[in-house]
A tleap script that builds the chain and sets N, CA, C and O, in Angstrom:
source leaprc.protein.ff14SB
mol = sequence {
  NMET GLY ARG PRO GLY ILE ALA VAL ILE GLY
  ILE VAL ILE ALA LEU ALA GLY ALA LEU PHE
  THR LEU GLN GLY ALA GLY LEU ILE THR GLY
  SER ALA MET SER ASN THR THR PHE TRP THR
  VAL ALA GLY PRO VAL ILE VAL VAL LEU GLY
  VAL ALA VAL ALA VAL PHE GLY ALA ARG ARG
  ARG PRO CGLY
}
set mol.1.N position { 47.391 -42.579 -80.939 }
set mol.1.CA position { 47.851 -43.925 -80.556 }
set mol.1.C position { 46.477 -44.752 -80.261 }
set mol.1.O position { 45.578 -44.345 -79.526 }
set mol.2.N position { 46.482 -45.903 -80.921 }
set mol.2.CA position { 45.302 -46.785 -80.838 }
set mol.2.C position { 45.344 -47.678 -79.585 }
set mol.2.O position { 46.342 -47.660 -78.863 }
set mol.3.N position { 44.346 -48.416 -79.325 }
set mol.3.CA position { 44.269 -49.259 -78.278 }
set mol.3.C position { 45.393 -50.281 -78.262 }
set mol.3.O position { 45.828 -50.616 -77.161 }
set mol.4.N position { 45.919 -50.823 -79.384 }
set mol.4.CA position { 46.933 -51.774 -79.268 }
set mol.4.C position { 48.238 -51.035 -78.688 }
set mol.4.O position { 48.995 -51.627 -77.919 }
set mol.5.N position { 48.432 -49.875 -79.047 }
set mol.5.CA position { 49.583 -49.068 -78.507 }
set mol.5.C position { 49.425 -48.915 -76.989 }
set mol.5.O position { 50.404 -49.064 -76.259 }
set mol.6.N position { 48.145 -48.603 -76.472 }
set mol.6.CA position { 48.010 -48.571 -75.049 }
set mol.6.C position { 48.237 -49.896 -74.363 }
set mol.6.O position { 48.724 -49.906 -73.232 }
set mol.7.N position { 47.912 -51.019 -74.985 }
set mol.7.CA position { 48.109 -52.309 -74.459 }
set mol.7.C position { 49.697 -52.525 -74.311 }
set mol.7.O position { 50.149 -53.010 -73.274 }
set mol.8.N position { 50.494 -52.166 -75.334 }
set mol.8.CA position { 51.876 -52.413 -75.327 }
set mol.8.C position { 52.469 -51.592 -74.187 }
set mol.8.O position { 53.313 -52.093 -73.445 }
set mol.9.N position { 52.024 -50.284 -74.029 }
set mol.9.CA position { 52.514 -49.491 -72.925 }
set mol.9.C position { 52.284 -50.032 -71.593 }
set mol.9.O position { 53.114 -49.933 -70.689 }
set mol.10.N position { 50.967 -50.699 -71.457 }
set mol.10.CA position { 50.697 -51.284 -70.231 }
set mol.10.C position { 51.600 -52.523 -69.900 }
set mol.10.O position { 52.018 -52.747 -68.764 }
set mol.11.N position { 51.861 -53.299 -70.981 }
set mol.11.CA position { 52.829 -54.445 -70.745 }
set mol.11.C position { 54.221 -53.929 -70.281 }
set mol.11.O position { 54.838 -54.501 -69.383 }
set mol.12.N position { 54.709 -52.793 -70.946 }
set mol.12.CA position { 56.019 -52.276 -70.692 }
set mol.12.C position { 56.027 -51.831 -69.120 }
set mol.12.O position { 56.975 -52.098 -68.382 }
set mol.13.N position { 54.941 -51.170 -68.721 }
set mol.13.CA position { 54.909 -50.708 -67.487 }
set mol.13.C position { 54.851 -51.881 -66.434 }
set mol.13.O position { 55.493 -51.811 -65.385 }
set mol.14.N position { 54.059 -52.960 -66.752 }
set mol.14.CA position { 54.024 -54.190 -65.865 }
set mol.14.C position { 55.336 -54.770 -65.760 }
set mol.14.O position { 55.723 -55.156 -64.657 }
set mol.15.N position { 56.192 -54.894 -66.954 }
set mol.15.CA position { 57.597 -55.500 -66.893 }
set mol.15.C position { 58.456 -54.676 -66.006 }
set mol.15.O position { 59.236 -55.177 -65.197 }
set mol.16.N position { 58.282 -53.302 -66.191 }
set mol.16.CA position { 59.178 -52.392 -65.318 }
set mol.16.C position { 58.949 -52.611 -63.770 }
set mol.16.O position { 59.859 -52.616 -62.941 }
set mol.17.N position { 57.596 -52.794 -63.491 }
set mol.17.CA position { 57.222 -53.091 -62.115 }
set mol.17.C position { 57.872 -54.345 -61.590 }
set mol.17.O position { 58.382 -54.401 -60.471 }
set mol.18.N position { 57.834 -55.366 -62.455 }
set mol.18.CA position { 58.389 -56.582 -62.059 }
set mol.18.C position { 59.916 -56.488 -61.844 }
set mol.18.O position { 60.425 -57.076 -60.890 }
set mol.19.N position { 60.667 -55.756 -62.716 }
set mol.19.CA position { 61.961 -55.550 -62.486 }
set mol.19.C position { 62.116 -54.727 -61.214 }
set mol.19.O position { 63.024 -55.047 -60.447 }
set mol.20.N position { 61.317 -53.688 -60.907 }
set mol.20.CA position { 61.503 -52.949 -59.716 }
set mol.20.C position { 61.325 -53.876 -58.518 }
set mol.20.O position { 62.066 -53.762 -57.542 }
set mol.21.N position { 60.427 -54.724 -58.569 }
set mol.21.CA position { 60.172 -55.756 -57.437 }
set mol.21.C position { 61.393 -56.566 -57.212 }
set mol.21.O position { 61.876 -56.626 -56.081 }
set mol.22.N position { 61.950 -57.223 -58.266 }
set mol.22.CA position { 63.063 -58.153 -58.190 }
set mol.22.C position { 64.251 -57.342 -57.564 }
set mol.22.O position { 64.963 -57.871 -56.710 }
set mol.23.N position { 64.466 -56.046 -57.993 }
set mol.23.CA position { 65.533 -55.211 -57.531 }
set mol.23.C position { 65.369 -54.907 -56.123 }
set mol.23.O position { 66.347 -54.879 -55.376 }
set mol.24.N position { 64.092 -54.659 -55.679 }
set mol.24.CA position { 63.859 -54.308 -54.270 }
set mol.24.C position { 63.963 -55.426 -53.386 }
set mol.24.O position { 64.184 -55.235 -52.190 }
set mol.25.N position { 63.811 -56.691 -53.906 }
set mol.25.CA position { 63.904 -57.958 -53.087 }
set mol.25.C position { 65.381 -58.340 -53.055 }
set mol.25.O position { 65.712 -59.221 -52.261 }
set mol.26.N position { 66.295 -57.777 -53.825 }
set mol.26.CA position { 67.621 -58.018 -53.881 }
set mol.26.C position { 67.917 -59.371 -54.790 }
set mol.26.O position { 68.943 -60.032 -54.629 }
set mol.27.N position { 67.125 -59.631 -55.545 }
set mol.27.CA position { 67.316 -60.670 -56.508 }
set mol.27.C position { 68.094 -60.240 -57.742 }
set mol.27.O position { 68.754 -61.058 -58.384 }
set mol.28.N position { 68.016 -58.976 -58.067 }
set mol.28.CA position { 68.900 -58.441 -59.205 }
set mol.28.C position { 69.552 -57.343 -58.329 }
set mol.28.O position { 68.907 -56.540 -57.655 }
set mol.29.N position { 70.911 -57.398 -58.413 }
set mol.29.CA position { 71.817 -56.476 -57.755 }
set mol.29.C position { 72.433 -55.405 -58.677 }
set mol.29.O position { 72.168 -55.359 -59.878 }
set mol.30.N position { 73.213 -54.602 -58.101 }
set mol.30.CA position { 73.994 -53.622 -58.903 }
set mol.30.C position { 73.213 -52.277 -59.164 }
set mol.30.O position { 73.552 -51.538 -60.089 }
set mol.31.N position { 72.203 -51.989 -58.360 }
set mol.31.CA position { 71.433 -50.829 -58.478 }
set mol.31.C position { 71.199 -50.217 -57.075 }
set mol.31.O position { 71.224 -50.878 -56.037 }
set mol.32.N position { 70.983 -48.968 -57.149 }
set mol.32.CA position { 70.662 -48.132 -55.863 }
set mol.32.C position { 69.310 -48.674 -55.330 }
set mol.32.O position { 68.988 -48.496 -54.155 }
set mol.33.N position { 68.538 -49.326 -56.197 }
set mol.33.CA position { 67.185 -49.809 -55.794 }
set mol.33.C position { 67.330 -51.291 -55.159 }
set mol.33.O position { 66.361 -51.777 -54.577 }
set mol.34.N position { 68.410 -51.929 -55.261 }
set mol.34.CA position { 68.703 -53.243 -54.690 }
set mol.34.C position { 68.421 -53.217 -53.194 }
set mol.34.O position { 68.753 -52.240 -52.524 }
set mol.35.N position { 67.789 -54.317 -52.638 }
set mol.35.CA position { 67.496 -54.392 -51.245 }
set mol.35.C position { 66.767 -53.203 -50.570 }
set mol.35.O position { 67.023 -52.849 -49.419 }
set mol.36.N position { 65.879 -52.635 -51.328 }
set mol.36.CA position { 65.111 -51.517 -50.734 }
set mol.36.C position { 63.615 -51.828 -50.591 }
set mol.36.O position { 62.967 -52.173 -51.579 }
set mol.37.N position { 63.082 -51.715 -49.433 }
set mol.37.CA position { 61.800 -52.010 -49.166 }
set mol.37.C position { 60.697 -51.428 -49.972 }
set mol.37.O position { 59.684 -52.011 -50.358 }
set mol.38.N position { 61.093 -50.006 -50.200 }
set mol.38.CA position { 60.104 -49.237 -50.985 }
set mol.38.C position { 59.860 -49.865 -52.363 }
set mol.38.O position { 58.712 -49.950 -52.801 }
set mol.39.N position { 60.874 -50.286 -53.021 }
set mol.39.CA position { 60.632 -50.866 -54.435 }
set mol.39.C position { 60.029 -52.284 -54.265 }
set mol.39.O position { 59.313 -52.709 -55.172 }
set mol.40.N position { 60.272 -53.072 -53.133 }
set mol.40.CA position { 59.652 -54.369 -53.070 }
set mol.40.C position { 58.164 -54.111 -52.792 }
set mol.40.O position { 57.411 -55.051 -53.043 }
set mol.41.N position { 57.642 -53.011 -52.325 }
set mol.41.CA position { 56.251 -52.750 -52.153 }
set mol.41.C position { 55.690 -51.981 -53.334 }
set mol.41.O position { 54.548 -52.232 -53.719 }
set mol.42.N position { 56.420 -51.073 -53.919 }
set mol.42.CA position { 55.905 -50.203 -55.108 }
set mol.42.C position { 55.938 -51.017 -56.386 }
set mol.42.O position { 55.136 -50.737 -57.277 }
set mol.43.N position { 56.810 -52.007 -56.539 }
set mol.43.CA position { 56.892 -52.751 -57.820 }
set mol.43.C position { 55.763 -53.511 -58.017 }
set mol.43.O position { 55.311 -53.465 -59.161 }
set mol.44.N position { 55.062 -54.341 -57.056 }
set mol.44.CA position { 53.780 -54.988 -57.465 }
set mol.44.C position { 52.663 -54.067 -57.720 }
set mol.44.O position { 51.739 -54.429 -58.448 }
set mol.45.N position { 52.678 -52.862 -57.156 }
set mol.45.CA position { 51.600 -51.915 -57.397 }
set mol.45.C position { 51.690 -51.374 -58.785 }
set mol.45.O position { 50.655 -51.098 -59.390 }
set mol.46.N position { 52.914 -51.200 -59.348 }
set mol.46.CA position { 53.231 -50.803 -60.637 }
set mol.46.C position { 52.823 -51.854 -61.511 }
set mol.46.O position { 52.266 -51.525 -62.559 }
set mol.47.N position { 53.011 -53.103 -61.253 }
set mol.47.CA position { 52.675 -54.315 -62.049 }
set mol.47.C position { 51.177 -54.317 -62.312 }
set mol.47.O position { 50.687 -54.489 -63.428 }
set mol.48.N position { 50.461 -54.103 -61.141 }
set mol.48.CA position { 48.949 -54.179 -61.199 }
set mol.48.C position { 48.398 -53.054 -62.138 }
set mol.48.O position { 47.532 -53.259 -62.989 }
set mol.49.N position { 48.995 -51.836 -61.895 }
set mol.49.CA position { 48.579 -50.736 -62.814 }
set mol.49.C position { 48.893 -50.976 -64.296 }
set mol.49.O position { 48.107 -50.623 -65.174 }
set mol.50.N position { 50.033 -51.570 -64.549 }
set mol.50.CA position { 50.470 -51.876 -65.927 }
set mol.50.C position { 49.522 -52.877 -66.540 }
set mol.50.O position { 49.097 -52.750 -67.689 }
set mol.51.N position { 49.202 -53.885 -65.732 }
set mol.51.CA position { 48.196 -54.919 -66.290 }
set mol.51.C position { 46.812 -54.262 -66.547 }
set mol.51.O position { 46.118 -54.576 -67.514 }
set mol.52.N position { 46.476 -53.396 -65.689 }
set mol.52.CA position { 45.202 -52.729 -65.842 }
set mol.52.C position { 45.246 -51.880 -67.172 }
set mol.52.O position { 44.273 -51.973 -67.921 }
set mol.53.N position { 46.121 -51.199 -67.466 }
set mol.53.CA position { 46.351 -50.388 -68.655 }
set mol.53.C position { 46.358 -51.417 -69.835 }
set mol.53.O position { 45.658 -51.182 -70.820 }
set mol.54.N position { 47.055 -52.446 -69.777 }
set mol.54.CA position { 47.121 -53.471 -70.815 }
set mol.54.C position { 45.784 -53.998 -71.132 }
set mol.54.O position { 45.418 -54.149 -72.298 }
set mol.55.N position { 44.993 -54.302 -70.036 }
set mol.55.CA position { 43.717 -55.004 -70.357 }
set mol.55.C position { 42.644 -53.900 -70.885 }
set mol.55.O position { 41.728 -54.205 -71.649 }
set mol.56.N position { 42.837 -52.728 -70.445 }
set mol.56.CA position { 42.000 -51.607 -71.028 }
set mol.56.C position { 42.390 -51.382 -72.477 }
set mol.56.O position { 41.528 -51.120 -73.315 }
set mol.57.N position { 43.655 -51.480 -72.779 }
set mol.57.CA position { 44.082 -51.371 -74.207 }
set mol.57.C position { 43.647 -52.558 -75.154 }
set mol.57.O position { 43.419 -52.404 -76.354 }
set mol.58.N position { 43.563 -53.685 -74.523 }
set mol.58.CA position { 43.363 -54.934 -75.237 }
set mol.58.C position { 41.836 -55.158 -75.481 }
set mol.58.O position { 41.469 -55.873 -76.413 }
set mol.59.N position { 41.032 -54.603 -74.724 }
set mol.59.CA position { 39.543 -54.823 -74.771 }
set mol.59.C position { 39.014 -54.340 -76.090 }
set mol.59.O position { 39.459 -53.294 -76.562 }
set mol.60.N position { 38.065 -55.055 -76.733 }
set mol.60.CA position { 37.472 -54.749 -77.846 }
set mol.60.C position { 36.357 -53.687 -77.555 }
set mol.60.O position { 35.718 -53.726 -76.503 }
set mol.61.N position { 36.149 -52.769 -78.487 }
set mol.61.CA position { 35.044 -51.870 -78.304 }
set mol.61.C position { 33.766 -52.562 -78.828 }
set mol.61.O position { 33.814 -53.341 -79.781 }
set mol.62.N position { 32.768 -52.297 -78.263 }
set mol.62.CA position { 31.376 -52.932 -78.591 }
set mol.62.C position { 30.909 -52.381 -80.003 }
set mol.62.O position { 30.933 -51.176 -80.257 }
set mol.63.N position { 30.507 -53.287 -80.850 }
set mol.63.CA position { 29.907 -52.800 -82.083 }
set mol.63.C position { 30.793 -53.099 -83.090 }
set mol.63.O position { 30.531 -52.793 -84.253 }
savepdb mol mol.pdb
quit
């Protein structure tokens, strides 16, 4: 898998983290994760990790 694939994986991770945050905050209901403090805190951490992976995958190699 090349760097573009890593960038796509990072974006998917970031989107999942955003979903977890919204579920934890109770803005998206119908899940065991709804209105749960853990997911309200863990979601943004997952978003940051996903963005970091996406940036790493999107960076050009020197040369």
